[in-house]
N, C-alpha and C positions, 0 to 999 in steps of 0.2 A: 019140190025138187029134193032128190035123196042124195046123200053124201056117204062115202065110205068112212070108216073111223079115222083113217089117215087124212082124207080131204078135210074133215070136220076139224081135226086138230090143227092142221095146217092153216086153214082159213082163220082160225082163232090165234095164230102165231105163238103156238105153244110147242116147245120141243119135247121129244119123247122123254127126255129125262125129267123135265118139269112136270109133264103129265103124270109120270110114274109117281113122283113125289106127292102131287096133289091127290093122287088116287090112293096113297099109302102102300105102295107096292114097289118092288124092285124094277129097275129098268128092263131087265130081261123078261120078267113076268108082263110087263106092259107090252113089250115089243111082240111076245108071243100072242097076246090078246090082239094087238092091232093088226097082226099079219093073219089072223084067223086060225093059228095053230091051237089056241085054247079059247074058251068062250068067256064072255062078259056075263057076270051075274046080274040080275035085274038092278040091285042096288048100285053096282058099279056102273052100269049103263046110265042110270039116272044121273049120278054124280058127273059122269063124263059130259052127259047133254048140258047139264047146268054150267059146267066149266067152259064148254065151247059156245054157249048161248044159242043152242038150237033145240027144237023139240025132239025129244027121243024117237019119235016117228020118223023123223027126217034123217035118220042115222041108219046105216045098214051094219047091224052087229051079227055077222054071219061068220061061222067057223069055215074054214077051208073045205071040210068034208061037206057041209051044207051048200057051199058055192059050187062045188063040183056036181053035186046032186042036181042042183037047179039047171046047170049047163046041160047035163046028160038028158033031162026032161025036155029041154028045148030042141035038142037034136033030132 
């Protein structure tokens, strides 16, 4: 089963502020990454996955642009 970044974080019961702190970034930067406005780097994705206790492959780390492209291809 695949989870969005937000779903994975919520499942782990971690707030955005706490996740930002654990990843060593500002809350604004984290919110942008979670919303897909900016991308996660591989090392950030690895740390995120460890923090939420899920395999990285089970988390959808897509930017909004990639999500929009995928939706267009399905249409």
